[in-house]
N, C-alpha and C positions, 0 to 999 in steps of 0.2 A: 945288757939293759936296753940299748938302742934297738937290737934285733927283736926284742920282746915288744917294744913300742911299735916297731915297724909291722910286726905280725898282727898286733891288735888293730892298727890303722887299716890294714888290708881286710881283716875280718869284719870290722865295724863300720867301715866307710858306707856300705849300702844302707845301714840303719840310719846314719847321720844324714845321708843324701835324700833318702826316701821321703822324709817328713816335709822338707821345703818343696820338693818336686810335686807333692800333692796339692800345694797351694797355687801352683802355676796353672792357669786356665788351659784346657785342652786345645782351644783355638790357637793359642800361642805355640804350644808344643807341636801341633799339626803343621803350622806354617814352617817351623824350623825343620821338622822331619821331611816335609815335602821338598823344601829347597835343597836339603842335603841329598835326597834321593834323586832329584832331577839333575843335580850337578854330577853325581856319581854315575848315573845310568843314562845320560843323554844319548850317547853313542849306541848303547845297547838297545834303547827304545827305537832309535832310527833304523837299526839293523834288524829289528824284529825279534831280538833275543828274549824279550819279555812278553811275547805274545801269549805264552802259556798262562799268564796272569790275567788275560783279558776277561773281564766280568767274573773273576774269581777272587776270593779273599784269602789273604795270608795273614794269620794272626801272629803277632810277635808279643811275647810276654817276658818282661824282666821281673822275675818273681820277687826277688828281695828288694826291688825298688817299687814294687806294686804299680808297675807301668804296663799298660796294654794298649796296643794300637793295631789297626787292620790296614793292609795295603792291597791295592788293586790297580790294574792297568785299565783305565777308561779313556777311550779315544786317544790312545797312545801317550797317555800322561799318567804318571804314578800319583795316586791320590791316597790320602790317609783318612781314616774314620775312627771314631771312638767306640762304635758298636755295630758289628755286622755278624752274620753267621759265617764262620770260617770254613773254607774248604780244606785247609791244612793249618796247623798251628805249630809254632816253634816256641819253646819256653826254656829259660835257663836263668842262672843267676848272673849278676853284673860282671863279676870277675871272669867267669867262664866265657861269657859272650865277648868280652874285650879280648881275651886270649884267642878266641876263634877268629875275630875280625882281623887280628894282626898276624895270623898264621902261626902263633906260638903253641896252639893246641889244635889237634885234629877233631873236627866235629864227630866223626865216627867213633873215636875213642870216648868222647864225652857221652855220646848216645849209649854206648854199651855199658858205661859206668852209671847210667841213669842220671847224669848231670845235665844233659840236653834232652828234652822231651819233644818228640815229633809225633803229632797225632793227626789223623784225617786221611786225606787222599794221598796214598803212597807215591803214586806217579808224580803228582804235583810237588810233594815234598822232595823227591829226588831232583826235580827240575830246579827247585830253590837251592838245594844243597850244591848242585853243579854250578849254579850261578855264583854262589858264595865262593866256591873253589876257583872260579875263573876271574875273580876281581883282582886287578893289578893294583897293589897297594900304592904304587907311585901315581896312579890315576886319581886317587882320593884328593880332595882339597887339602892343601899342605897343612893347614892348621888342624884339621881333623886327623890326618895321618900322624903328624908329630905328637898330638895329644894322646891318641890311642897307643902309639909306640911307647911313650913315657909311662903311661898307666900300666901297660903290659910289663914293662921292665920292673916297675915298682911291685906289681903283683908277683911276678916270677921270683924276685929276689927275697920274697917273704918266706920266713921259716914255716909259716902255717900253710903255705900253698902246697897242696898235695897233687901230684900228677899221677 
C-alpha cells in the first residue's frame, strides 16, 4: 500500500507542483534562477568555461512543470529570460532532470530513450552537456544539493520509476 502511494506521489508530483508554479511571476523565478546559477558557476565564469554561451541562448524546458527559461552569458554574467530565440534547447520531465542533476541518471541514456530532448546547435549542445558532466555536486549550495539528493532518492526508490 505504501509503495503504491509512493509511486503515485512520484508520478503525480509534477502535476501538483505545476499549477502553483504558474502563479509565480517570472521576475521572481528569474531572480532565484540567476542567483543559483551565479553561485554555482561563479568560478567557471571567471575561468572562461562558459564563454561558449556568450550572446547565445540555451533554452531549458521542464515539460511536465510547464516551465521554460533561456540562459545566456552576457558580459560574463549568466542572465535568464522568459522569451528568446534559442541556439540550443534541452527539455525533459522534472524527475528525469533531477536524476541527471544528481548523477543518478546519465543524460546520454535519457537522450537515446527520448526522455531528454536536445535540439538546435549540436556543438553548443555538446558544450552544455560537458559542462553538466563537469559539475562537482559538492560545489552546489548545500541546501540545493541536499534537496536534490533527497528528491533523487525518493524518485529512485519509487516502484514506478523505470530506468
